[in-house]
N, C-alpha and C positions, 0 to 999 in steps of 0.2 A: 179503473186502475189496471194497467197492463200486467199480465202474469207471464212468467217464463217457466216452462216445464221441460223436463229431460225426456228425450225420445226413448221410450222403453225398448224399442226394437234393437237399440245399439248396446244394450246392457248385458247381452249374453256372454260376451267375452270382454275381459277387462284386465288392465294392468294395475297391480297393487303398488301404490306409491307410499313409502314410509312417511310417517307424520313429520319427521324432521325435514325431509326433502320437500314435502308439500308446503311447509311453512316458508322455506327458502324460495320455493317457486313463486309463492304469492307475494312475498315481501321484498325479496332482494334480486332474484334472477332476472336477467334480461331475456329477450326473445331467443337469441341463439343458444344461450345456456339452457333454457327450458327445452328447446327442440333437441339438443344433443342428449340431455338427460333422458327424455322420453324415448329417444332412439335406442339408447343403451338398455333401457328397460325392455323394449321390444325385442332386442337381440338376445336377451336372457343370458344363458350360460355361454354363448358363443364368444363373448369378449372381443368386440371389434377393435381394430387398430386405429391409431390416429389417422393414418392415411386413408383407411376405408371410410371413416366418418367424414373426412374432408371431401372425399369423392362423392359421397352420398348427398351432401348438402351443397357441394360446389363452394366450400369454404377453403381458406388457406389453412395449412397445418398449424400455423401460429394462432389463428383464431380458435381452432379446436383445442389446442393446448391451453390457451387462456381460459376457455370455458371449463376444461377439466380441472385446472388449478382452482377455480372458483368452488367447484364441488368437493375438491380435496381439502379445502380449508374449513375453518370454523365460521359459523354465522356470526353476525354482529351481536345477536341476542346471547349466543353462547359465550362470546368473549366477555360481555358485561356480567353474565351470570357467574362466570368463573372467578371474577374478581370478588364476588360477594360470598362465595361458598368455599369453605376450607376443608370440607369432609369428603371431597371427591377423590375417588381412587384413580390410579393411573389408567385403569381400563376405562373408567367413565370418561376421563379427560380425552382419551384417544377416540372416543366413539362418535365425535362430531363429523368425521369425514364421510361423505356420502359415497365417494368413489375413492379407490386407491390409485393414485397416479403421481409420479414424480417427474416424468418427462426426461429423466436422465439416461444417457447412454451407459450401458454396462460394458466394462472392459475386461478381457481375459488377461491373465498374467503376461502372456506373450505380446498382446496388443499394448499393454502398459509399458513393457520393456522397450518395444519398438518406438513408441512415442517419446518416452523419456530419453531415448538415445539421440533424438534430434538436438543439435546444439542450442537452438532457441528455447526449447522446452526445458532442457537442463538448466539454462540460465534463469528461466522463470522460477524453477524450484529454489534456486539460490536466492533470487530476489525475494521470494515469499519468506524464506527463513530470515533474511535480513529485516524485513518489515515486522515479522512476528516475534523476532528475538529468540527463536528456538527452532529445533529441527521440525520439518513438516511431517505430520502424521500420515499414515497410509490412506485414511479416508479423505484427508485434505488433498493428497496427491490426486486421488480419483476426482475430486471436485474441480481441481485446477485443469485436469485433462478434459473434463466435461465442458468447462467454459471455453477452453482453447479449441478442442476438436468438435464437441457436440454443438456448441453455439456458434462456432466458426469465428471466434475473436482472434485477431492477429496478436502476436506476442506483446507488442508495445501497448496494445489496448488492455490486455490482461494485467500487465504491470501497472498501468494507470488505475485500473479497477481496484487492485489490491491496495495501492497507495491511497486512493480516494476513500475507500471503505475504512481502512485502519485509522486514517487520520480523523475520521468522523465517528470513531468508537464503534464501528461495525466490525468486530474482530472475529466473530465466529464465522466459519465457512458457510453455514446455512444462510446467514444474512448477506454474505458476499455473493453467494449464488443467486439469492433473490434479487439483489441489485443488478447482477448481470442479466437476469431474465427481463427485468424492467427496461434496461437499456436496449436489449434486443427487440422488445416489443415496441419501443419508441423509435426503432429504425436506425439505431447506432451501429455502424459497421467499421468505424475506424477511430483513431485517436482524436482527430479534429472534431468529429461528431460528438464524442464523449465530452470533450472540453466545452463544446458549445452547449451541450445539454446541462452539464453540472455547473458551469460558470465557477469552477472550483478555485477558491483562494484559501490557502491554509489559515486557520484561525490565529496562528502565531504571527501572521504577516504584519499586523499593526504593531505588535511589540518589537519585532525586528526593525521596522522602519524607525521607531522611536529610539531604539538602542543605537542605531547608526546615525541618528541626528537628522533624518529627513524632515522637511516641513510637514505640518499636519495635513496639508491638502495634496501631498504627493500621491499620485496614482501609480501603483506598481505595474511594471510591464511584465510580459510573459517570462522573460529571462530571469527577472528577480523572483517571480513566483516559483519558477522551476528550482532555483537555488534553495529556497525555503522548504519546498517539498522534499528535496534531497536530504536536507539536514534533519527534518522531523521524521521523514519516512524511512529512507534507506539507512541513515546513520542512527536514527532513533533518539535524537537528542531533544531534551527539554529546553526551556528558555534560560535556565541557569547556565548551561554550557554555551548555548548560542549567544546569550547576552555577554558572557565573558569574552568570546571570540570577537563580537562586534566592538566591544570597548577597546580591545587590543588593536583591532584593525584601524579604528579611528585615531588612536594614539600614534600608530606607526605611520599612517599616511596623511593624517590631518584632514580627512574628509570621509564621507560615507563611501564604502568600497565593498561591494558584494563579492568580487573576485578574491580580494585579499582575505576577507572573512572565510570564504570557501576554502582557500588554501590552508588556513589555520585549522579549520574543522576537519579537513581531509587528513592532515597530519595527525591530529588527535585520534581520529577514527582508526587510522592505520596502526597507531601505537596502542590501540586497545582501550582508549579512554571511553568510559561509559557514563560517568557522572563527574561533577565538578571537582570532587575530592581526588579524582584520579589524575588531574591535570599536573599538579606539582610533582607527583611521582614520575609521570612520563617525561616531564622536562628535566628532572634530575638525572634520569636514566640517559636521556639524550646528551646532557652536558658531560656526563662521565664517559660516555661512548666516544665523544669527539675530543675529549681532553686526554685520553690515553690510547695508545696504539695497541694492537694485539700482542706485541713483543714486550710491553711494559714501559716503553719509552714514551715521549710526548707524541700525541697524535698529529695528523697532518695539519689540522687547523691551528693547534697549539704551536707547532713548529713554525708554521707560516707567520703566526703572530709574533713569535720571538724574533724571527728573521727581520720582520718589518720594523719592530722596535729597535733592533740593533742598527738597522739602516738609518733610522731617524737620529740615533745617538751619534753616529759617525758621518753625518751628512755635512762634512766640511773637508777642506784640503789640509792634510796633515803636513806639518813642517818637518824638515830634515835637519838634524844637528850633527856637528862634528864634535863628539863627546871628548876626544883627546885634546882638542884645542881648548875646550871649555875648562877641562881640568887644569891645563897649563895656566890659564888666566886666574883660576880660583886659588891654586896653591902658589905661594910666593917662591920666586926663584932663589936658590941658594947662592950666597955671595962667595 
């Protein structure tokens, strides 16, 4: 039987590998992850940079970051163990990271101000507030800047990322960042690539098609999908409001009509409608606004309607009479 022995001549100097890291090396880590971790142990307190590790192994920086994120996260065994144990302290729960690495750029106050000053970045912050339904927090601003500037995502791709994540219940910025990193690692650099990767169709799409009366086998096109994304994402409407708009569009046009439905929902959004109960109040306000002018008299539409009604009533040629002659005929002449 063959035996394997360790060469004692090489045992004079050694690297100490923590038990948790050793378990992950043996069970989960791949070759590049093990090599990078051992290299970091060899460097000791020198704390190498991502670029220096990439140069040493001739790896791409993305490969290095991917390996460091592996060591930064918890092992599969720890995730399972955490579900079974309830007496872990916060310190214990945070102890699974073998290395401390986030991969995020840090921005000074001046750098953040300069970036937010760009029109497309300012628009991104506005879009983020619309999707989240609240003001963006400072740490969320930093995350959006990291995705835009650090990962190099163009503005339209960041907007689609926010829409995609929030529509799929990934509402925390930590989850949105993780999704952005996964897209970057998958080679996504533009909006077309993201759409191809996600194949994203809003989950409300089927309900919208049914509400508009499309046949069951109808396959939505990108324009129709974009409308539903806008209604659910940017406007933040649920199917109660969207369904009401769909019903009104069908009644008004007699056919499925996405553009007409979009017009209704846009008016409601501009009027501040948030839920179905707001619709009647918004319509009453609109009616009163158009029924009364600022001076207290009839509004333009009301006046136009009155004029049209008057025109209909007098839509004939009026006869002319000689009232003096008529009176002479009616009153008998005196003898």
